[in-house]
C-alpha positions in Angstrom: 57.6 125.2 146.2 57.1 128.7 147.5 59.8 131.4 147.5 59.7 134.7 149.2 62.5 137.1 148.1 63.6 140.6 148.9 63.8 143.2 146.1 67.5 142.4 145.7 66.7 138.8 145.0 67.9 137.4 148.4 65.7 134.4 149.4 64.1 134.8 152.8 62.3 131.5 153.0 61.9 128.3 150.9 59.2 125.8 151.6 59.0 122.4 149.9 56.2 119.9 150.4 56.1 116.2 149.5 54.2 113.1 150.4 56.6 110.8 152.4 54.9 107.7 151.0 56.0 108.8 147.5 59.5 109.2 148.7 59.6 105.8 150.3 58.1 104.1 147.2 60.7 105.8 145.0 63.5 104.7 147.4 62.3 101.0 147.1 62.3 101.3 143.3 65.8 102.8 143.3 67.0 100.0 145.5 65.5 97.4 143.2 67.0 99.1 140.2 70.5 99.0 141.8 70.1 95.2 142.5 69.0 94.6 138.9 71.9 96.6 137.5 74.4 94.6 139.7 72.9 91.4 138.4 73.0 92.6 134.8 76.7 93.6 135.3 77.5 90.1 136.6 75.7 88.5 133.7 77.6 90.7 131.2 80.9 89.7 132.8 80.0 86.0 132.6 78.9 86.3 129.0 82.0 88.2 128.1 84.2 85.3 129.2 82.3 82.8 127.1 83.1 81.8 123.5 79.9 81.4 121.4 79.8 79.7 118.0 76.8 80.4 116.0 76.0 78.6 112.7 73.1 79.4 110.5 72.1 77.4 107.4 69.9 79.1 105.0 
């Protein structure tokens, strides 16, 4: 990122560069993460409503 500023600190121009393929790949990963989090939330809700008895003999 390049910044050109006046002596008083006022920004005249800001330029940002990025590869759009990186942005698209990140977007796909975020969408997948959202779906996984929704699924995990559903599973947690289902498990929270279950009664589980665990017996261990040593």
